[in-house]
Backbone atoms as SQL, in Angstrom:
CREATE TABLE atoms (id INTEGER PRIMARY KEY, chain TEXT, resi INTEGER, resn TEXT, atom TEXT, x REAL, y REAL, z REAL);
INSERT INTO atoms VALUES
  (1, 'A', 1, 'MET', 'N', 15.912, -31.208, 7.061),
  (2, 'A', 1, 'MET', 'CA', 15.038, -30.384, 6.253),
  (3, 'A', 1, 'MET', 'C', 14.670, -29.287, 6.432),
  (4, 'A', 2, 'THR', 'N', 14.544, -27.797, 6.177),
  (5, 'A', 2, 'THR', 'CA', 13.812, -26.510, 6.917),
  (6, 'A', 2, 'THR', 'C', 12.615, -26.359, 7.085),
  (7, 'A', 3, 'GLU', 'N', 11.816, -26.177, 8.398),
  (8, 'A', 3, 'GLU', 'CA', 10.141, -26.164, 8.052),
  (9, 'A', 3, 'GLU', 'C', 10.555, -24.419, 7.784),
  (10, 'A', 4, 'PHE', 'N', 8.929, -24.551, 6.799),
  (11, 'A', 4, 'PHE', 'CA', 8.929, -23.583, 6.699),
  (12, 'A', 4, 'PHE', 'C', 7.345, -23.252, 7.258),
  (13, 'A', 5, 'ILE', 'N', 6.543, -22.192, 7.890),
  (14, 'A', 5, 'ILE', 'CA', 5.682, -21.961, 8.837),
  (15, 'A', 5, 'ILE', 'C', 5.194, -20.289, 8.023),
  (16, 'A', 6, 'HIS', 'N', 4.166, -20.374, 7.022),
  (17, 'A', 6, 'HIS', 'CA', 3.550, -19.023, 7.350),
  (18, 'A', 6, 'HIS', 'C', 2.720, -18.193, 8.596),
  (19, 'A', 7, 'LYS', 'N', 3.038, -17.083, 9.078),
  (20, 'A', 7, 'LYS', 'CA', 1.945, -16.814, 9.755),
  (21, 'A', 7, 'LYS', 'C', 2.186, -15.409, 9.475),
  (22, 'A', 8, 'PRO', 'N', 0.880, -15.333, 8.762),
  (23, 'A', 8, 'PRO', 'CA', 0.791, -13.594, 8.505),
  (24, 'A', 8, 'PRO', 'C', 0.147, -12.518, 9.780),
  (25, 'A', 9, 'TYR', 'N', 0.818, -11.669, 10.061),
  (26, 'A', 9, 'TYR', 'CA', 0.497, -10.532, 11.357),
  (27, 'A', 9, 'TYR', 'C', -0.495, -10.867, 11.418),
  (28, 'A', 10, 'ASP', 'N', -0.837, -10.540, 13.142),
  (29, 'A', 10, 'ASP', 'CA', -1.560, -10.276, 14.001),
  (30, 'A', 10, 'ASP', 'C', -2.150, -8.935, 13.520),
  (31, 'A', 11, 'LYS', 'N', -1.939, -7.556, 13.979),
  (32, 'A', 11, 'LYS', 'CA', -1.960, -6.685, 13.651),
  (33, 'A', 11, 'LYS', 'C', -1.438, -6.003, 12.924),
  (34, 'A', 12, 'ILE', 'N', -1.605, -5.070, 12.011),
  (35, 'A', 12, 'ILE', 'CA', -1.241, -3.586, 11.411),
  (36, 'A', 12, 'ILE', 'C', -1.300, -2.494, 11.822),
  (37, 'A', 13, 'TYR', 'N', -1.102, -2.060, 12.793),
  (38, 'A', 13, 'TYR', 'CA', -1.566, -0.608, 12.606),
  (39, 'A', 13, 'TYR', 'C', -1.032, 0.741, 11.717),
  (40, 'A', 14, 'VAL', 'N', -1.861, 1.792, 10.707),
  (41, 'A', 14, 'VAL', 'CA', -1.580, 1.873, 9.949),
  (42, 'A', 14, 'VAL', 'C', -1.665, 3.545, 10.813),
  (43, 'A', 15, 'ARG', 'N', -0.559, 4.668, 10.977),
  (44, 'A', 15, 'ARG', 'CA', -0.210, 5.510, 11.385),
  (45, 'A', 15, 'ARG', 'C', -1.369, 6.822, 10.206),
  (46, 'A', 16, 'ASP', 'N', -1.196, 6.504, 9.045),
  (47, 'A', 16, 'ASP', 'CA', -2.540, 7.399, 8.444),
  (48, 'A', 16, 'ASP', 'C', -2.689, 7.362, 6.999),
  (49, 'A', 17, 'MET', 'N', -3.863, 8.007, 6.532),
  (50, 'A', 17, 'MET', 'CA', -3.924, 7.271, 5.732),
  (51, 'A', 17, 'MET', 'C', -5.120, 8.362, 4.436),
  (52, 'A', 18, 'ILE', 'N', -4.363, 8.517, 3.753),
  (53, 'A', 18, 'ILE', 'CA', -4.108, 9.816, 1.888),
  (54, 'A', 18, 'ILE', 'C', -4.406, 9.080, 1.377),
  (55, 'A', 19, 'LYS', 'N', -5.528, 9.880, 1.375),
  (56, 'A', 19, 'LYS', 'CA', -6.462, 10.034, -0.137),
  (57, 'A', 19, 'LYS', 'C', -6.035, 10.888, -1.041),
  (58, 'A', 20, 'LEU', 'N', -5.455, 10.816, -2.458),
  (59, 'A', 20, 'LEU', 'CA', -5.054, 11.655, -3.100),
  (60, 'A', 20, 'LEU', 'C', -6.382, 11.840, -4.516),
  (61, 'A', 21, 'ASP', 'N', -5.709, 12.572, -5.622),
  (62, 'A', 21, 'ASP', 'CA', -6.171, 12.528, -7.122),
  (63, 'A', 21, 'ASP', 'C', -4.895, 11.016, -7.889),
  (64, 'A', 22, 'LEU', 'N', -5.585, 10.730, -8.613),
  (65, 'A', 22, 'LEU', 'CA', -4.813, 10.315, -9.441),
  (66, 'A', 22, 'LEU', 'C', -3.340, 11.018, -10.039),
  (67, 'A', 23, 'ASP', 'N', -3.335, 12.507, -10.168),
  (68, 'A', 23, 'ASP', 'CA', -2.486, 13.327, -10.765),
  (69, 'A', 23, 'ASP', 'C', -1.244, 13.067, -9.849),
  (70, 'A', 24, 'ASP', 'N', -1.238, 13.534, -8.347),
  (71, 'A', 24, 'ASP', 'CA', -1.043, 13.551, -7.317),
  (72, 'A', 24, 'ASP', 'C', -0.230, 12.289, -6.621),
  (73, 'A', 25, 'LEU', 'N', -0.996, 11.024, -6.807),
  (74, 'A', 25, 'LEU', 'CA', 0.018, 9.530, -6.544),
  (75, 'A', 25, 'LEU', 'C', 0.516, 9.868, -7.688),
  (76, 'A', 26, 'ILE', 'N', 0.468, 9.700, -9.115),
  (77, 'A', 26, 'ILE', 'CA', 1.414, 9.589, -9.223),
  (78, 'A', 26, 'ILE', 'C', 3.138, 10.507, -9.373),
  (79, 'A', 27, 'GLY', 'N', 2.227, 11.727, -8.950),
  (80, 'A', 27, 'GLY', 'CA', 3.517, 12.328, -9.048),
  (81, 'A', 27, 'GLY', 'C', 5.139, 12.059, -7.796),
  (82, 'A', 28, 'MET', 'N', 3.509, 12.331, -6.897),
  (83, 'A', 28, 'MET', 'CA', 4.248, 11.377, -5.737),
  (84, 'A', 28, 'MET', 'C', 5.354, 10.135, -5.753),
  (85, 'A', 29, 'MET', 'N', 5.217, 8.952, -6.614),
  (86, 'A', 29, 'MET', 'CA', 5.492, 7.624, -6.725),
  (87, 'A', 29, 'MET', 'C', 6.506, 7.808, -7.839),
  (88, 'A', 30, 'SER', 'N', 6.687, 8.685, -8.462),
  (89, 'A', 30, 'SER', 'CA', 7.530, 9.305, -9.203),
  (90, 'A', 30, 'SER', 'C', 8.749, 9.533, -9.297),
  (91, 'A', 31, 'SER', 'N', 7.946, 10.289, -8.017),
  (92, 'A', 31, 'SER', 'CA', 9.534, 10.864, -7.714),
  (93, 'A', 31, 'SER', 'C', 10.466, 9.959, -6.531),
  (94, 'A', 32, 'LEU', 'N', 10.524, 9.292, -6.288),
  (95, 'A', 32, 'LEU', 'CA', 10.517, 8.163, -5.305),
  (96, 'A', 32, 'LEU', 'C', 11.471, 7.080, -6.203),
  (97, 'A', 33, 'GLU', 'N', 12.401, 6.247, -5.842),
  (98, 'A', 33, 'GLU', 'CA', 13.237, 5.873, -6.047),
  (99, 'A', 33, 'GLU', 'C', 12.670, 5.017, -7.055),
  (100, 'A', 34, 'SER', 'N', 12.514, 4.204, -6.531),
  (101, 'A', 34, 'SER', 'CA', 10.793, 2.536, -7.020),
  (102, 'A', 34, 'SER', 'C', 9.374, 3.006, -6.911),
  (103, 'A', 35, 'ALA', 'N', 9.577, 3.593, -8.306),
  (104, 'A', 35, 'ALA', 'CA', 8.029, 4.268, -8.753),
  (105, 'A', 35, 'ALA', 'C', 7.042, 3.373, -9.771),
  (106, 'A', 36, 'ASN', 'N', 6.793, 2.414, -8.625),
  (107, 'A', 36, 'ASN', 'CA', 5.343, 1.504, -8.636),
  (108, 'A', 36, 'ASN', 'C', 4.346, 1.365, -8.294),
  (109, 'A', 37, 'ALA', 'N', 2.853, 1.380, -8.288),
  (110, 'A', 37, 'ALA', 'CA', 2.333, 1.727, -6.996),
  (111, 'A', 37, 'ALA', 'C', 1.796, 0.135, -7.532),
  (112, 'A', 38, 'TYR', 'N', 1.180, -0.216, -6.367),
  (113, 'A', 38, 'TYR', 'CA', 0.160, -1.402, -6.290),
  (114, 'A', 38, 'TYR', 'C', -1.580, -1.112, -6.486),
  (115, 'A', 39, 'TRP', 'N', -1.815, -2.568, -7.511),
  (116, 'A', 39, 'TRP', 'CA', -3.502, -1.680, -7.474),
  (117, 'A', 39, 'TRP', 'C', -4.387, -3.370, -7.050),
  (118, 'A', 40, 'VAL', 'N', -5.489, -3.101, -6.007),
  (119, 'A', 40, 'VAL', 'CA', -5.872, -4.873, -5.877),
  (120, 'A', 40, 'VAL', 'C', -7.349, -3.848, -6.073),
  (121, 'A', 41, 'ASP', 'N', -8.011, -4.582, -6.528),
  (122, 'A', 41, 'ASP', 'CA', -9.678, -4.185, -5.951),
  (123, 'A', 41, 'ASP', 'C', -10.297, -2.721, -6.846),
  (124, 'A', 42, 'GLY', 'N', -9.850, -2.003, -7.288),
  (125, 'A', 42, 'GLY', 'CA', -9.940, -1.191, -7.430),
  (126, 'A', 42, 'GLY', 'C', -9.248, 0.111, -7.128),
  (127, 'A', 43, 'VAL', 'N', -8.095, 0.368, -6.386),
  (128, 'A', 43, 'VAL', 'CA', -7.108, 1.087, -6.002),
  (129, 'A', 43, 'VAL', 'C', -6.150, 0.762, -5.756),
  (130, 'A', 44, 'LEU', 'N', -5.810, 2.184, -6.407),
  (131, 'A', 44, 'LEU', 'CA', -3.481, 2.192, -7.158),
  (132, 'A', 44, 'LEU', 'C', -2.634, 2.607, -5.855),
  (133, 'A', 45, 'PHE', 'N', -2.519, 1.910, -5.023),
  (134, 'A', 45, 'PHE', 'CA', -1.540, 2.641, -3.031),
  (135, 'A', 45, 'PHE', 'C', -0.391, 1.838, -3.349),
  (136, 'A', 46, 'ALA', 'N', 0.406, 2.585, -2.116),
  (137, 'A', 46, 'ALA', 'CA', 1.510, 2.588, -1.501),
  (138, 'A', 46, 'ALA', 'C', 1.478, 2.585, 0.461),
  (139, 'A', 47, 'SER', 'N', 2.411, 1.548, 0.760),
  (140, 'A', 47, 'SER', 'CA', 2.034, 1.241, 1.610),
  (141, 'A', 47, 'SER', 'C', 3.672, 2.310, 2.233),
  (142, 'A', 48, 'PHE', 'N', 4.195, 2.605, 3.888),
  (143, 'A', 48, 'PHE', 'CA', 5.437, 2.799, 3.955),
  (144, 'A', 48, 'PHE', 'C', 5.310, 2.912, 5.475),
  (145, 'A', 49, 'ALA', 'N', 6.309, 2.039, 5.369),
  (146, 'A', 49, 'ALA', 'CA', 6.793, 1.559, 6.821),
  (147, 'A', 49, 'ALA', 'C', 6.937, 1.721, 7.836),
  (148, 'A', 50, 'MET', 'N', 7.346, 2.427, 8.840),
  (149, 'A', 50, 'MET', 'CA', 8.177, 3.205, 9.808),
  (150, 'A', 50, 'MET', 'C', 9.309, 2.915, 10.218),
  (151, 'A', 51, 'THR', 'N', 10.111, 4.321, 10.314),
  (152, 'A', 51, 'THR', 'CA', 11.013, 3.837, 9.935),
  (153, 'A', 51, 'THR', 'C', 12.285, 2.639, 11.063),
  (154, 'A', 52, 'GLU', 'N', 12.783, 1.618, 10.737),
  (155, 'A', 52, 'GLU', 'CA', 13.528, 0.432, 11.912),
  (156, 'A', 52, 'GLU', 'C', 13.488, 1.229, 13.065),
  (157, 'A', 53, 'SER', 'N', 13.485, 0.494, 14.046),
  (158, 'A', 53, 'SER', 'CA', 14.248, 1.087, 15.025),
  (159, 'A', 53, 'SER', 'C', 14.111, -0.721, 16.138),
  (160, 'A', 54, 'GLU', 'N', 14.445, -0.753, 16.997),
  (161, 'A', 54, 'GLU', 'CA', 15.340, -1.840, 17.778),
  (162, 'A', 54, 'GLU', 'C', 13.832, -1.920, 18.291),
  (163, 'A', 55, 'GLU', 'N', 12.883, -1.410, 18.406),
  (164, 'A', 55, 'GLU', 'CA', 11.593, -1.573, 19.749),
  (165, 'A', 55, 'GLU', 'C', 10.321, -2.615, 18.470),
  (166, 'A', 56, 'LEU', 'N', 10.409, -1.702, 16.602),
  (167, 'A', 56, 'LEU', 'CA', 9.731, -2.160, 15.501),
  (168, 'A', 56, 'LEU', 'C', 10.218, -3.609, 15.824),
  (169, 'A', 57, 'ALA', 'N', 11.563, -3.599, 15.889),
  (170, 'A', 57, 'ALA', 'CA', 11.857, -5.395, 15.291),
  (171, 'A', 57, 'ALA', 'C', 11.316, -6.173, 16.651),
  (172, 'A', 58, 'LYS', 'N', 10.849, -5.921, 17.388),
  (173, 'A', 58, 'LYS', 'CA', 10.419, -6.306, 18.587),
  (174, 'A', 58, 'LYS', 'C', 9.140, -7.063, 18.536),
  (175, 'A', 59, 'LYS', 'N', 8.238, -5.511, 18.050),
  (176, 'A', 59, 'LYS', 'CA', 7.144, -5.568, 17.397),
  (177, 'A', 59, 'LYS', 'C', 6.724, -7.000, 16.155),
  (178, 'A', 60, 'GLU', 'N', 8.124, -6.998, 15.397),
  (179, 'A', 60, 'GLU', 'CA', 7.522, -7.741, 13.989),
  (180, 'A', 60, 'GLU', 'C', 7.373, -9.130, 14.845),
  (181, 'A', 61, 'MET', 'N', 8.226, -9.719, 16.380),
  (182, 'A', 61, 'MET', 'CA', 8.405, -10.654, 16.223),
  (183, 'A', 61, 'MET', 'C', 7.173, -11.010, 17.108),
  (184, 'A', 62, 'GLN', 'N', 6.525, -10.564, 17.291),
  (185, 'A', 62, 'GLN', 'CA', 5.587, -10.871, 17.905),
  (186, 'A', 62, 'GLN', 'C', 3.788, -10.168, 17.266),
  (187, 'A', 63, 'ASN', 'N', 4.061, -10.401, 15.482),
  (188, 'A', 63, 'ASN', 'CA', 4.054, -10.642, 14.829),
  (189, 'A', 63, 'ASN', 'C', 2.586, -9.143, 14.847),
  (190, 'A', 64, 'GLU', 'N', 3.558, -8.019, 15.135),
  (191, 'A', 64, 'GLU', 'CA', 2.856, -6.654, 14.735),
  (192, 'A', 64, 'GLU', 'C', 3.394, -5.834, 14.363),
  (193, 'A', 65, 'MET', 'N', 3.114, -5.507, 13.014),
  (194, 'A', 65, 'MET', 'CA', 3.467, -4.058, 11.950),
  (195, 'A', 65, 'MET', 'C', 3.085, -2.365, 12.062),
  (196, 'A', 66, 'TYR', 'N', 4.173, -1.668, 12.092),
  (197, 'A', 66, 'TYR', 'CA', 3.421, -0.414, 12.118),
  (198, 'A', 66, 'TYR', 'C', 4.064, 0.051, 11.167),
  (199, 'A', 67, 'LEU', 'N', 2.484, 0.427, 10.207),
  (200, 'A', 67, 'LEU', 'CA', 2.730, 1.426, 8.705),
  (201, 'A', 67, 'LEU', 'C', 2.961, 2.939, 9.453),
  (202, 'A', 68, 'ASP', 'N', 3.346, 3.487, 8.477),
  (203, 'A', 68, 'ASP', 'CA', 3.396, 4.777, 8.984),
  (204, 'A', 68, 'ASP', 'C', 2.273, 5.581, 7.959),
  (205, 'A', 69, 'LYS', 'N', 2.449, 4.961, 6.696),
  (206, 'A', 69, 'LYS', 'CA', 0.789, 5.398, 6.465),
  (207, 'A', 69, 'LYS', 'C', 0.652, 5.147, 4.855),
  (208, 'A', 70, 'ILE', 'N', -0.129, 4.928, 4.215),
  (209, 'A', 70, 'ILE', 'CA', -1.175, 4.389, 3.151),
  (210, 'A', 70, 'ILE', 'C', -1.705, 5.886, 1.512),
  (211, 'A', 71, 'ILE', 'N', -0.975, 5.313, 1.020),
  (212, 'A', 71, 'ILE', 'CA', -1.859, 6.645, 0.044),
  (213, 'A', 71, 'ILE', 'C', -1.886, 6.106, -1.405),
  (214, 'A', 72, 'PHE', 'N', -3.256, 6.344, -2.085),
  (215, 'A', 72, 'PHE', 'CA', -4.182, 5.787, -2.631),
  (216, 'A', 72, 'PHE', 'C', -4.321, 6.687, -3.651),
  (217, 'A', 73, 'ALA', 'N', -5.282, 6.065, -3.857),
  (218, 'A', 73, 'ALA', 'CA', -6.306, 6.804, -5.237),
  (219, 'A', 73, 'ALA', 'C', -6.985, 5.341, -5.797),
  (220, 'A', 74, 'LYS', 'N', -8.303, 5.906, -6.575),
  (221, 'A', 74, 'LYS', 'CA', -9.179, 5.220, -6.800),
  (222, 'A', 74, 'LYS', 'C', -8.857, 5.085, -8.659),
  (223, 'A', 75, 'TYR', 'N', -8.542, 3.851, -8.778),
  (224, 'A', 75, 'TYR', 'CA', -8.642, 4.008, -9.838),
  (225, 'A', 75, 'TYR', 'C', -8.696, 2.384, -9.954),
  (226, 'A', 76, 'GLU', 'N', -10.079, 2.406, -11.537),
  (227, 'A', 76, 'GLU', 'CA', -10.871, 1.117, -11.422),
  (228, 'A', 76, 'GLU', 'C', -10.603, -0.814, -11.932),
  (229, 'A', 77, 'ASN', 'N', -9.815, -0.006, -13.026),
  (230, 'A', 77, 'ASN', 'CA', -9.490, -0.826, -13.729),
  (231, 'A', 77, 'ASN', 'C', -7.636, -1.055, -13.800),
  (232, 'A', 78, 'TYR', 'N', -7.525, -1.660, -13.622),
  (233, 'A', 78, 'TYR', 'CA', -5.981, -2.510, -13.656),
  (234, 'A', 78, 'TYR', 'C', -5.537, -2.019, -14.878),
  (235, 'A', 79, 'SER', 'N', -4.018, -1.592, -14.665),
  (236, 'A', 79, 'SER', 'CA', -2.965, -1.533, -16.369),
  (237, 'A', 79, 'SER', 'C', -1.655, -1.921, -15.885),
  (238, 'A', 80, 'LYS', 'N', -0.610, -1.655, -16.763),
  (239, 'A', 80, 'LYS', 'CA', 0.786, -2.191, -16.531),
  (240, 'A', 80, 'LYS', 'C', 1.761, -1.326, -15.803),
  (241, 'A', 81, 'THR', 'N', 0.980, -0.083, -16.375),
  (242, 'A', 81, 'THR', 'CA', 1.224, 1.325, -16.253),
  (243, 'A', 81, 'THR', 'C', 0.213, 2.279, -15.744),
  (244, 'A', 82, 'VAL', 'N', 0.047, 4.142, -15.778),
  (245, 'A', 82, 'VAL', 'CA', -0.844, 4.451, -15.532),
  (246, 'A', 82, 'VAL', 'C', 0.031, 5.739, -16.056),
  (247, 'A', 83, 'LYS', 'N', -1.093, 6.787, -16.795),
  (248, 'A', 83, 'LYS', 'CA', -0.025, 8.439, -16.837),
  (249, 'A', 83, 'LYS', 'C', -0.584, 8.962, -16.353),
  (250, 'A', 84, 'SER', 'N', -0.447, 10.663, -15.291),
  (251, 'A', 84, 'SER', 'CA', -0.952, 11.894, -15.242),
  (252, 'A', 84, 'SER', 'C', -1.411, 12.553, -16.624),
  (253, 'A', 85, 'SER', 'N', -1.750, 13.508, -15.843),
  (254, 'A', 85, 'SER', 'CA', -1.798, 14.821, -17.305),
  (255, 'A', 85, 'SER', 'C', -0.744, 15.824, -17.622),
  (256, 'A', 86, 'THR', 'N', -0.529, 15.257, -17.101),
  (257, 'A', 86, 'THR', 'CA', 1.341, 16.479, -17.674),
  (258, 'A', 86, 'THR', 'C', 3.007, 14.854, -17.595),
  (259, 'A', 87, 'ASN', 'N', 2.042, 13.630, -17.903),
  (260, 'A', 87, 'ASN', 'CA', 2.940, 12.692, -18.996),
  (261, 'A', 87, 'ASN', 'C', 3.673, 12.124, -17.986),
  (262, 'A', 88, 'LEU', 'N', 3.755, 12.134, -16.043),
  (263, 'A', 88, 'LEU', 'CA', 4.444, 11.303, -15.429),
  (264, 'A', 88, 'LEU', 'C', 4.348, 9.595, -15.734),
  (265, 'A', 89, 'GLU', 'N', 4.799, 8.776, -16.147),
  (266, 'A', 89, 'GLU', 'CA', 4.205, 7.777, -15.760),
  (267, 'A', 89, 'GLU', 'C', 4.296, 6.387, -14.956),
  (268, 'A', 90, 'ILE', 'N', 3.932, 5.669, -14.065),
  (269, 'A', 90, 'ILE', 'CA', 4.133, 4.756, -13.763),
  (270, 'A', 90, 'ILE', 'C', 3.973, 3.455, -13.614),
  (271, 'A', 91, 'GLY', 'N', 4.415, 3.040, -12.885),
  (272, 'A', 91, 'GLY', 'CA', 4.358, 0.940, -13.036),
  (273, 'A', 91, 'GLY', 'C', 3.088, 0.476, -11.871),
  (274, 'A', 92, 'ILE', 'N', 3.340, -0.615, -12.650),
  (275, 'A', 92, 'ILE', 'CA', 1.816, -0.357, -11.480),
  (276, 'A', 92, 'ILE', 'C', 1.734, -2.169, -11.858),
  (277, 'A', 93, 'LEU', 'N', 2.032, -2.680, -10.233),
  (278, 'A', 93, 'LEU', 'CA', 2.016, -4.482, -9.827),
  (279, 'A', 93, 'LEU', 'C', 0.988, -4.360, -9.179),
  (280, 'A', 94, 'ASN', 'N', 0.068, -5.717, -10.005),
  (281, 'A', 94, 'ASN', 'CA', -1.152, -5.852, -9.611),
  (282, 'A', 94, 'ASN', 'C', -1.079, -6.844, -8.884),
  (283, 'A', 95, 'MET', 'N', -1.715, -6.439, -6.824),
  (284, 'A', 95, 'MET', 'CA', -1.182, -7.571, -6.045),
  (285, 'A', 95, 'MET', 'C', -2.642, -7.407, -5.455),
  (286, 'A', 96, 'ASN', 'N', -3.475, -8.486, -6.160),
  (287, 'A', 96, 'ASN', 'CA', -4.901, -8.757, -6.032),
  (288, 'A', 96, 'ASN', 'C', -4.881, -10.420, -5.783),
  (289, 'A', 97, 'LYS', 'N', -3.493, -11.043, -6.204),
  (290, 'A', 97, 'LYS', 'CA', -3.667, -12.346, -5.211),
  (291, 'A', 97, 'LYS', 'C', -3.692, -12.248, -3.993),
  (292, 'A', 98, 'SER', 'N', -2.760, -10.993, -3.506),
  (293, 'A', 98, 'SER', 'CA', -2.272, -11.281, -1.564),
  (294, 'A', 98, 'SER', 'C', -3.357, -10.951, -1.212),
  (295, 'A', 99, 'LYS', 'N', -3.604, -11.683, -0.405),
  (296, 'A', 99, 'LYS', 'CA', -4.633, -12.092, 0.758),
  (297, 'A', 99, 'LYS', 'C', -4.503, -11.027, 1.280),
  (298, 'A', 100, 'LEU', 'N', -2.727, -10.837, 2.124),
  (299, 'A', 100, 'LEU', 'CA', -2.803, -9.542, 3.012),
  (300, 'A', 100, 'LEU', 'C', -3.676, -8.243, 2.274),
  (301, 'A', 101, 'TYR', 'N', -2.895, -8.032, 0.974),
  (302, 'A', 101, 'TYR', 'CA', -3.285, -6.889, 0.252),
  (303, 'A', 101, 'TYR', 'C', -5.240, -6.718, 0.744),
  (304, 'A', 102, 'LYS', 'N', -5.460, -7.778, 0.268),
  (305, 'A', 102, 'LYS', 'CA', -6.734, -7.106, -0.445),
  (306, 'A', 102, 'LYS', 'C', -7.547, -6.729, 1.019),
  (307, 'A', 103, 'ASP', 'N', -7.303, -7.861, 2.136),
  (308, 'A', 103, 'ASP', 'CA', -7.928, -7.584, 3.216),
  (309, 'A', 103, 'ASP', 'C', -7.646, -5.602, 4.396),
  (310, 'A', 104, 'LEU', 'N', -6.188, -5.459, 3.773),
  (311, 'A', 104, 'LEU', 'CA', -6.073, -3.667, 4.168),
  (312, 'A', 104, 'LEU', 'C', -6.695, -3.022, 2.507),
  (313, 'A', 105, 'ILE', 'N', -7.717, -3.078, 2.025),
  (314, 'A', 105, 'ILE', 'CA', -8.084, -2.453, 0.465),
  (315, 'A', 105, 'ILE', 'C', -9.136, -2.485, 1.500),
  (316, 'A', 106, 'ALA', 'N', -10.208, -3.792, 2.022),
  (317, 'A', 106, 'ALA', 'CA', -11.311, -4.165, 1.731),
  (318, 'A', 106, 'ALA', 'C', -11.524, -3.024, 3.697),
  (319, 'A', 107, 'TRP', 'N', -10.287, -2.820, 4.449),
  (320, 'A', 107, 'TRP', 'CA', -10.236, -2.669, 5.417),
  (321, 'A', 107, 'TRP', 'C', -10.619, -0.772, 4.669),
  (322, 'A', 108, 'LEU', 'N', -9.565, -0.777, 3.690),
  (323, 'A', 108, 'LEU', 'CA', -9.688, 1.145, 3.764),
  (324, 'A', 108, 'LEU', 'C', -10.809, 1.237, 3.731),
  (325, 'A', 109, 'LYS', 'N', -11.672, 0.176, 2.325),
  (326, 'A', 109, 'LYS', 'CA', -13.058, 1.080, 2.045),
  (327, 'A', 109, 'LYS', 'C', -13.792, 1.411, 2.773),
  (328, 'A', 110, 'ILE', 'N', -13.493, 1.230, 4.209),
  (329, 'A', 110, 'ILE', 'CA', -14.594, 0.814, 5.148),
  (330, 'A', 110, 'ILE', 'C', -13.954, 2.140, 6.541),
  (331, 'A', 111, 'GLN', 'N', -13.107, 3.509, 5.612),
  (332, 'A', 111, 'GLN', 'CA', -13.017, 4.246, 6.594),
  (333, 'A', 111, 'GLN', 'C', -13.638, 4.888, 6.498),
  (334, 'A', 112, 'SER', 'N', -13.325, 6.536, 6.919),
  (335, 'A', 112, 'SER', 'CA', -14.379, 7.298, 6.271),
  (336, 'A', 112, 'SER', 'C', -13.297, 8.390, 5.298),
  (337, 'A', 113, 'VAL', 'N', -11.775, 7.936, 6.094),
  (338, 'A', 113, 'VAL', 'CA', -11.118, 8.321, 5.136),
  (339, 'A', 113, 'VAL', 'C', -11.341, 8.218, 3.423),
  (340, 'A', 114, 'TRP', 'N', -12.425, 7.296, 3.058),
  (341, 'A', 114, 'TRP', 'CA', -12.534, 6.240, 1.632),
  (342, 'A', 114, 'TRP', 'C', -13.729, 7.261, 1.295),
  (343, 'A', 115, 'ASN', 'N', -14.337, 7.965, 1.532),
  (344, 'A', 115, 'ASN', 'CA', -15.055, 8.304, 0.884),
  (345, 'A', 115, 'ASN', 'C', -15.236, 10.148, 0.920),
  (346, 'A', 116, 'GLU', 'N', -14.138, 11.236, 1.531),
  (347, 'A', 116, 'GLU', 'CA', -13.055, 12.270, 2.045),
  (348, 'A', 116, 'GLU', 'C', -13.201, 12.588, 0.089);
């Protein structure tokens, strides 16, 4: 039988963190092919990986990941969708059960950008 091993990343490098107001986040997400945002612990967000390369693939094999950016907005309560003031609507995926995303949001909340 095939052996399966769960091994979380040792390090995730985040190049940029961008706090948006809710309307701007919805507008940006609605223009993307996959118009869903994630929700964890009062934060609506999306993360974007860096463009794949051979060097990044090697880093992944060493248990490291590089994210180009995380965009986020405070959004206290989970709902399946959210509408902007101009009636753009995006879907929201509740990722509250993901340890990785919960750790990411806990880390984000102690960064200076959180209080901007």
